[in-house]
C-alpha positions as CSV (number, residue, x, y, z in Angstrom):
1,M,0.0,0.0,0.0
2,K,2.9,2.2,-0.2
3,K,3.6,3.2,-3.7
4,L,0.0,2.8,-3.8
5,L,-2.4,4.9,-2.4
6,L,-2.5,8.6,-2.1
7,A,-3.3,11.9,-3.4
8,S,-2.8,14.7,-5.6
9,A,-5.5,16.9,-6.6
10,V,-7.2,19.0,-4.2
11,S,-8.2,22.5,-5.0
12,M,-6.1,25.6,-4.7
13,S,-9.0,27.8,-3.6
14,L,-7.0,28.0,-0.3
15,I,-4.3,30.1,-2.0
16,G,-6.1,31.8,-4.8
17,A,-6.0,31.3,-8.6
18,A,-3.3,33.9,-9.2
19,Q,-0.7,32.0,-7.1
20,A,-1.9,28.6,-8.0
21,S,0.2,27.8,-11.0
22,E,3.5,28.2,-9.2
23,H,2.6,25.2,-7.0
24,S,2.1,22.9,-9.9
25,G,4.6,20.1,-10.6
26,T,5.6,16.5,-9.9
27,Y,6.3,15.6,-6.3
28,A,8.2,12.6,-5.2
29,F,7.3,11.0,-1.8
30,D,9.8,11.9,0.9
31,T,11.0,8.4,1.5
32,K,14.4,9.6,2.8
33,G,12.9,11.6,5.6
34,A,10.2,9.1,6.1
35,H,7.5,11.8,6.1
36,Q,4.9,9.4,4.9
37,F,2.7,6.7,6.4
38,V,0.3,4.0,5.3
39,T,-1.5,2.7,8.3
40,F,-4.5,0.4,8.8
41,K,-6.9,-0.9,11.4
42,I,-9.2,-3.8,11.4
43,S,-11.6,-5.0,14.1
44,H,-10.5,-7.9,16.2
45,L,-13.6,-10.0,16.9
46,G,-15.6,-6.8,17.3
47,Y,-13.9,-6.2,20.6
48,S,-11.0,-4.0,19.8
49,W,-8.9,-2.6,16.9
50,L,-5.8,-4.1,15.6
51,Y,-3.4,-1.5,14.1
52,G,-0.6,-1.8,11.7
53,R,1.4,-0.1,8.9
54,F,3.4,-0.7,5.8
55,N,7.0,0.4,6.4
56,D,8.2,0.5,2.8
57,F,6.4,2.3,0.0
58,D,7.1,4.9,-2.6
59,G,5.3,7.0,-5.1
60,Q,4.8,10.4,-6.7
61,F,2.0,12.7,-7.6
62,T,1.6,15.4,-10.2
63,Y,-0.3,18.4,-9.1
64,D,-2.0,20.7,-11.6
65,A,-3.0,23.7,-9.5
66,E,-5.0,25.5,-12.3
67,N,-7.0,22.3,-13.1
68,P,-6.7,20.0,-10.0
69,E,-8.9,17.4,-11.7
70,N,-6.0,16.8,-14.1
71,S,-3.7,15.8,-11.2
72,S,-2.5,12.2,-10.7
73,V,-0.9,9.9,-8.2
74,E,0.9,6.5,-8.3
75,V,2.0,4.4,-5.3
76,T,3.8,1.1,-4.9
77,I,3.8,-0.8,-1.6
78,D,6.1,-3.5,-0.4
79,T,3.6,-5.9,1.1
80,A,6.3,-7.8,3.0
81,S,6.9,-4.6,5.0
82,V,3.6,-5.1,6.9
83,D,4.2,-4.3,10.6
84,S,1.5,-4.9,13.3
85,N,4.0,-4.9,16.1
86,H,3.8,-8.6,16.6
87,A,6.3,-10.9,14.7
88,E,4.2,-14.0,14.6
89,R,1.1,-12.2,13.5
90,D,3.1,-10.4,10.8
91,K,4.4,-13.8,9.6
92,H,0.8,-14.9,9.3
93,L,-0.2,-11.6,7.5
94,R,2.5,-12.3,4.9
95,S,1.3,-15.9,4.3
96,E,-1.2,-17.2,1.7
97,D,-4.0,-16.6,4.2
98,F,-3.6,-12.8,3.8
99,L,-1.2,-10.9,1.6
100,Y,0.7,-13.9,0.1
101,V,3.8,-11.8,-0.3
102,D,5.9,-14.6,-1.9
103,E,3.6,-14.5,-4.9
104,Y,2.5,-10.9,-4.8
105,P,5.3,-8.7,-3.3
106,E,3.8,-5.4,-4.3
107,A,0.5,-3.6,-4.0
108,T,-0.1,-0.7,-6.4
109,F,-2.4,2.3,-6.8
110,K,-2.8,4.4,-10.0
111,S,-5.3,7.2,-10.1
112,T,-7.7,7.4,-13.0
113,R,-9.7,10.5,-12.2
114,I,-10.2,13.1,-9.4
115,V,-13.4,14.7,-8.3
116,L,-13.3,17.9,-6.2
117,D,-15.8,18.6,-3.5
118,D,-18.0,21.8,-3.7
119,D,-15.5,23.8,-1.5
120,G,-12.5,22.6,-3.5
121,D,-10.4,21.8,-0.4
122,E,-11.1,18.0,-0.5
123,A,-11.3,15.5,-3.3
124,D,-12.1,11.9,-4.2
125,I,-9.2,10.3,-5.9
126,I,-10.5,7.3,-7.9
127,G,-8.1,4.8,-9.2
128,D,-7.0,1.2,-9.7
129,F,-5.7,-0.6,-6.7
130,T,-4.0,-4.0,-7.1
131,L,-3.5,-6.3,-4.2
132,R,-2.9,-10.1,-4.3
133,G,-3.1,-9.9,-8.1
134,V,-6.6,-8.5,-8.0
135,T,-7.3,-5.0,-9.4
136,R,-10.3,-3.1,-8.3
137,E,-11.4,0.5,-8.5
138,I,-11.2,2.3,-5.1
139,T,-11.8,5.8,-3.9
140,L,-9.4,7.7,-1.6
141,E,-11.0,10.6,0.3
142,A,-8.2,13.1,0.2
143,E,-7.4,16.5,1.8
144,L,-4.6,18.9,1.0
145,L,-2.8,19.6,4.3
146,G,-0.5,22.3,3.1
147,H,2.4,23.3,0.8
148,G,5.4,25.6,0.8
149,D,9.1,26.1,1.0
150,D,11.2,23.8,3.3
151,P,14.3,24.8,5.2
152,W,16.6,22.9,2.7
153,G,15.7,24.9,-0.4
154,G,12.9,22.6,-1.7
155,Y,9.2,22.9,-2.1
156,R,6.8,20.4,-0.4
157,M,3.1,19.5,-0.5
158,G,1.3,17.2,1.8
159,F,-1.9,15.2,1.6
160,E,-3.9,12.9,3.8
161,A,-6.3,10.3,2.5
162,E,-8.4,7.4,3.7
163,T,-10.4,4.5,2.3
164,E,-11.9,1.2,3.3
165,L,-11.4,-2.2,1.6
166,K,-13.3,-5.5,1.9
167,L,-10.8,-8.3,2.3
168,A,-12.8,-10.7,0.2
169,D,-12.8,-8.2,-2.7
170,F,-9.1,-8.8,-3.1
171,G,-9.1,-12.6,-2.8
172,I,-8.0,-12.8,0.8
173,P,-9.3,-16.2,1.9
174,M,-9.0,-15.8,5.7
175,D,-12.5,-15.4,7.3
176,L,-12.1,-13.3,10.4
177,G,-15.8,-13.0,11.0
178,K,-18.4,-10.4,10.3
179,A,-16.8,-7.7,12.3
180,S,-13.5,-8.0,10.5
181,E,-14.6,-8.0,6.8
182,T,-13.3,-4.5,6.2
183,V,-10.0,-2.9,6.8
184,H,-9.7,0.9,7.3
185,I,-6.6,2.6,5.6
186,E,-5.2,6.0,6.3
187,I,-2.4,7.6,4.2
188,S,-0.3,10.6,5.0
189,V,2.2,11.7,2.4
190,E,4.6,14.6,2.0
191,G,6.0,15.1,-1.5
192,I,9.1,17.1,-2.6
193,R,8.7,18.9,-5.9
194,Q,11.2,17.6,-8.5
């Protein structure tokens, strides 16, 4: 879920059309500084939440400030980097019961279209998500968090997004019960303009 899911296309109404074009460009995820996260939670028997993350992912987004609907994002996630803070559980998550990382070492997301909300400060990023060899259209609910110069002479832009996935939709055979059919995913990404 790392080079996979995230965002790039939320409106520039926050800064005004006159300034917007100077923020356009292609932004690479800040993997070096690790200013990016793909986290998830899933119900455990309906009694509590199990939390985890993917430690290794990469991607980029292209932001068109004058026409945010023309923006795009691509992400690739190393599925073996799943980390739920429990070694035995992580081993199980990497197995054929769940992510089957030996056969499918990556999950990917590629946007196909972006729909801005009425206010223009949030957007639905629709695209193709591939997990365990299954590709389905998903929607990321994204929000532009901010953008501007950094202390090292670069220019950064950050987004946050979330979505929900049904395990069965991606061929995950493990039945965890009714309360655990859906996994909630949150993504926070900071991109550096190239």
